[in-house]
C-alpha positions in Angstrom: 74.1 70.5 -206.1 72.6 72.5 -203.2 74.8 74.3 -200.8 74.4 74.4 -197.1 73.8 77.8 -195.6 72.6 79.2 -192.3 69.1 80.4 -192.9 68.4 84.1 -192.5 64.6 83.7 -192.5 64.1 80.4 -190.6 66.3 81.2 -187.6 65.8 80.8 -183.9 69.4 80.8 -182.6 72.0 80.9 -185.5 69.8 79.6 -188.4 71.7 76.4 -188.7 68.7 74.1 -188.2 66.7 76.2 -190.7 69.5 75.9 -193.2 69.8 72.1 -192.7 66.0 71.8 -193.1 66.1 73.8 -196.4 69.1 71.7 -197.6 67.2 68.5 -196.8 63.8 69.8 -198.0 62.0 69.2 -194.7 60.2 71.4 -192.1 62.6 73.3 -189.8 60.6 72.3 -186.8 61.4 68.6 -187.4 65.2 69.4 -187.6 65.0 71.5 -184.4 63.2 68.8 -182.5 65.8 66.2 -183.6 68.5 68.6 -182.6 67.0 69.1 -179.1 66.5 65.4 -178.5 70.0 64.7 -179.7 71.4 67.4 -177.5 69.7 65.9 -174.4 70.9 62.4 -175.2 74.5 63.2 -176.1 75.6 64.9 -172.9 76.5 68.1 -174.7 78.3 66.7 -177.7 75.6 67.9 -180.1 75.7 71.4 -178.5 79.4 71.6 -179.1 79.0 70.4 -182.7 76.2 72.9 -183.3 78.4 75.8 -182.1 81.3 74.7 -184.3 79.0 74.3 -187.3 77.4 77.7 -186.7 80.9 79.2 -187.1 81.9 77.1 -190.1 78.7 77.2 -192.2 78.3 80.5 -194.0 75.2 82.7 -193.9 72.6 82.5 -196.6 73.3 85.1 -199.4 71.1 88.2 -199.3 69.1 87.1 -202.4 68.5 83.7 -201.0 70.1 80.4 -201.7 68.5 79.8 -205.0 69.7 76.9 -207.0 70.2 77.3 -210.7 70.7 74.1 -212.7 73.1 75.0 -215.5 72.4 71.7 -217.2 68.6 71.9 -217.3 68.7 73.0 -221.0 70.5 69.8 -222.1 
């Protein structure tokens, strides 16, 4: 199971969209565009949720958010 982190490499503001993109396996630009359109259409609700999520979601560990499947040998 992959964990959600704020990206340290794909960041524009807080790295949240970059982290969501890495978690979903899509391009960060797509997530950023969706976030901007949602922010414009939601009268600020998405901006508030973005700020709250930026505080709650932890930063990516220094070595990167590598996923190791412990069950791959079975």
